[in-house]
C-alpha positions as CSV (number, residue, x, y, z in Angstrom):
1,A,0.0,0.0,0.0
2,G,2.8,2.3,0.8
3,V,4.5,1.7,-2.5
4,M,1.3,2.3,-4.4
5,L,0.7,5.5,-2.4
6,L,4.2,6.8,-3.4
7,A,3.7,5.8,-7.0
8,T,0.5,7.9,-7.3
9,L,2.6,11.1,-6.6
10,S,-0.5,12.5,-5.0
11,R,0.4,15.2,-2.5
12,G,-3.2,15.1,-1.1
13,G,-2.9,11.4,-0.6
14,W,0.4,11.8,1.2
15,A,-1.0,14.5,3.5
16,A,-4.0,12.4,4.3
17,F,-1.7,9.4,5.1
18,A,0.4,11.6,7.4
19,L,-2.7,12.8,9.2
20,A,-4.0,9.2,9.6
21,V,-0.6,8.2,11.2
22,L,-0.8,11.1,13.6
23,V,-4.4,10.3,14.6
24,I,-3.6,6.6,15.2
25,A,-0.6,7.5,17.2
26,A,-2.6,10.0,19.3
27,L,-5.3,7.5,20.0
28,Y,-2.8,4.8,20.9
29,W,-1.1,7.3,23.2
30,R,-4.4,8.0,24.9
31,L,-5.2,4.3,25.3
32,R,-1.7,3.9,26.8
33,V,-0.8,1.3,24.2
34,I,2.3,3.3,23.2
35,G,4.6,5.5,25.2
36,P,7.5,7.9,24.7
37,T,9.9,5.1,23.7
38,H,7.6,4.0,20.9
39,L,7.1,7.5,19.6
40,V,10.8,8.2,19.5
41,A,11.5,4.9,17.8
42,G,8.7,5.5,15.3
43,A,10.0,9.0,14.5
44,L,13.5,7.7,13.9
45,A,12.3,4.9,11.8
46,G,10.2,7.4,9.8
47,V,13.1,9.7,9.2
48,A,15.2,6.7,8.0
49,L,12.5,5.5,5.7
50,L,11.9,8.9,4.3
51,G,15.6,9.2,3.5
52,A,15.7,5.8,1.8
53,I,12.6,6.8,-0.2
54,L,14.2,10.1,-1.4
55,V,17.3,8.2,-2.5
56,A,15.5,5.4,-4.3
57,Y,12.6,7.4,-5.6
58,P,13.6,11.1,-6.0
59,Q,10.4,11.8,-7.9
60,V,8.8,12.3,-4.4
61,L,11.0,15.2,-3.7
62,W,10.6,16.6,-7.2
63,R,6.8,16.5,-6.8
64,L,7.1,18.7,-3.7
65,T,9.7,21.2,-4.9
66,Q,9.5,21.3,-8.8
67,P,6.8,22.9,-11.0
68,D,3.6,20.7,-11.0
69,D,2.5,21.3,-14.6
70,R,0.0,24.0,-13.3
71,S,-1.8,21.5,-11.1
72,T,-2.0,23.9,-8.2
73,E,-3.0,26.8,-10.4
74,S,-5.7,24.7,-12.0
75,R,-7.1,23.7,-8.6
76,L,-7.2,27.3,-7.4
77,V,-9.1,28.4,-10.6
78,L,-11.5,25.5,-10.3
79,N,-12.1,26.4,-6.6
80,D,-12.9,30.0,-7.7
81,Q,-15.3,28.6,-10.3
82,A,-17.1,26.4,-7.8
83,L,-17.4,29.4,-5.4
84,T,-18.9,31.4,-8.2
85,I,-21.5,28.7,-8.7
86,I,-22.2,28.4,-5.0
87,R,-22.7,32.2,-4.7
88,A,-25.3,32.0,-7.5
89,Q,-27.4,29.3,-5.8
90,P,-26.2,28.7,-2.2
91,L,-29.2,26.9,-0.7
92,T,-30.3,24.4,-3.4
93,G,-27.3,24.2,-5.7
94,V,-27.5,23.7,-9.4
95,G,-28.7,20.1,-9.3
96,F,-27.0,16.7,-9.0
97,G,-24.9,16.0,-12.0
98,Q,-25.3,19.6,-13.4
99,Y,-21.9,21.0,-12.4
100,S,-20.5,20.9,-16.0
101,R,-23.5,22.8,-17.3
102,A,-23.3,25.4,-14.5
103,A,-19.5,25.8,-15.1
104,H,-20.2,27.1,-18.6
105,E,-22.8,29.5,-17.3
106,H,-20.9,31.0,-14.3
107,I,-17.4,32.1,-15.3
108,P,-15.2,33.3,-12.4
109,P,-13.1,36.4,-12.6
110,S,-9.9,34.3,-12.4
111,F,-10.6,33.1,-15.9
112,A,-9.5,36.5,-17.2
113,T,-5.9,35.7,-16.1
114,I,-5.6,32.5,-18.2
115,S,-5.6,31.7,-21.9
116,E,-8.7,30.6,-23.8
117,D,-7.3,27.2,-24.5
118,Y,-6.6,26.8,-20.8
119,Q,-10.1,27.9,-20.0
120,K,-11.6,25.2,-22.4
121,Q,-9.5,22.5,-20.7
122,L,-10.7,23.6,-17.2
123,L,-14.3,23.7,-18.3
124,E,-14.0,19.9,-19.1
125,L,-13.1,19.2,-15.4
126,V,-14.9,19.2,-12.1
127,V,-13.6,21.0,-9.1
128,H,-11.1,19.0,-7.2
129,N,-12.7,19.6,-3.8
130,H,-15.6,17.3,-2.8
131,Y,-17.0,19.8,-0.3
132,L,-17.2,22.6,-2.9
133,L,-18.6,20.1,-5.4
134,L,-21.4,19.1,-3.0
135,A,-22.2,22.8,-2.2
136,A,-22.3,23.7,-5.9
137,E,-24.6,20.9,-6.9
138,L,-26.7,20.3,-3.8
139,G,-26.3,23.5,-1.8
140,V,-24.4,24.6,1.3
141,P,-26.8,22.9,3.7
142,A,-26.2,19.5,2.0
143,M,-22.5,20.0,2.2
144,L,-22.7,20.8,5.9
145,F,-24.8,17.7,6.5
146,W,-22.1,15.7,4.7
147,V,-19.4,17.0,7.0
148,H,-21.6,16.3,10.0
149,L,-22.2,12.8,8.8
150,M,-18.5,12.1,8.3
151,W,-17.8,13.4,11.8
152,R,-20.5,11.3,13.3
153,W,-19.0,8.2,11.6
154,V,-15.7,9.0,13.4
155,R,-17.3,9.8,16.7
156,Q,-19.3,6.6,16.9
157,A,-16.1,4.7,17.8
158,W,-16.0,6.4,21.2
159,P,-15.3,5.2,23.8
160,L,-12.4,3.2,22.3
161,S,-12.0,1.4,25.6
162,R,-15.2,-0.6,24.9
163,W,-13.1,-3.2,23.1
164,R,-11.2,-5.4,25.4
165,D,-9.7,-7.5,22.6
166,P,-6.5,-5.8,21.3
167,G,-7.2,-6.9,17.7
168,T,-10.7,-5.4,17.6
169,Q,-9.4,-2.2,19.2
170,A,-6.6,-1.9,16.7
171,L,-9.1,-2.3,13.8
172,A,-11.3,0.4,15.3
173,V,-8.4,2.8,15.7
174,G,-7.2,2.1,12.2
175,L,-10.7,2.7,10.7
176,V,-11.0,6.0,12.6
177,G,-7.6,7.1,11.2
178,A,-8.8,6.1,7.7
179,L,-12.0,8.1,7.9
180,V,-10.2,11.2,9.2
181,S,-7.7,10.9,6.4
182,Q,-10.6,10.7,3.9
183,M,-12.0,14.0,5.3
184,L,-8.7,15.7,4.5
185,F,-8.2,14.0,1.2
186,L,-11.7,15.2,0.0
187,A,-10.5,18.8,0.3
188,S,-8.1,18.2,-2.6
189,D,-10.0,15.7,-4.7
190,N,-13.5,14.5,-5.4
191,Y,-15.3,11.2,-5.8
192,Y,-17.7,12.5,-8.4
193,A,-17.9,9.4,-10.6
194,D,-15.1,7.3,-9.1
195,V,-14.8,3.7,-7.8
196,R,-12.9,5.2,-4.8
197,V,-16.2,6.3,-3.2
198,F,-16.9,2.6,-2.5
199,M,-13.8,2.4,-0.4
200,L,-15.2,5.3,1.7
201,W,-18.5,3.6,2.2
202,L,-16.7,0.3,3.0
203,T,-14.6,2.0,5.7
204,A,-17.6,3.7,7.2
205,G,-19.7,0.6,7.1
206,L,-17.1,-1.6,8.6
207,L,-16.6,0.8,11.5
208,Q,-20.3,1.0,12.1
209,A,-20.6,-2.8,12.1
210,L,-17.7,-3.0,14.5
211,C,-19.4,-0.4,16.8
212,R,-22.6,-2.4,16.8
213,L,-20.9,-5.5,18.1
214,R,-21.8,-6.3,21.8
215,P,-18.9,-6.3,24.2
216,A,-18.0,-9.6,25.7
217,G,-20.2,-10.5,28.6
218,E,-23.3,-8.6,27.4
219,G,-25.2,-11.6,26.0
220,R,-25.2,-13.4,22.7
221,P,-23.4,-11.3,19.9
């Protein structure tokens, strides 16, 4: 999984993974599963691994320091376009699946700073921010409900001490970290018509199923 994550050269994916690692470490610290020795060892191992990766696969460093073929600029312009659509219809949005149509009808001021050919290329894309996409198509209230829903998925795992079995507890902590990482990743990408959305539902569904299990000693599971 780590090799595949590096191969994607996705900065949003890397940031989401880093957040997941921090969340999992924080939860394990709170559960007293790990201590200062583990954190120091993990940090040293992480630094050594990062050094090895940069030597063996320097594209990772280039992705962070070299020009990105206007990827960042494109995202900023697409965000501006989505905000223009949202301002036009903030409560109900333009309708599910209607983003491309609305993009041609609501041209943001930032389009004046780019060439016509570049404008045509961007008009074929959808904003790379799932929250802005939801707000544009379904309205700001729907986007806020989505954020609340994802947070409720994460919070349902509490209290983490309910699981006495270390394996089950580890699975719960890992799924929490995965969902939090998805919340960050969706700020730099979208699951508009993408198979990846099934991974999100699978993660959330597995965590909910885990939370519905009865703890040992409370009757027949």
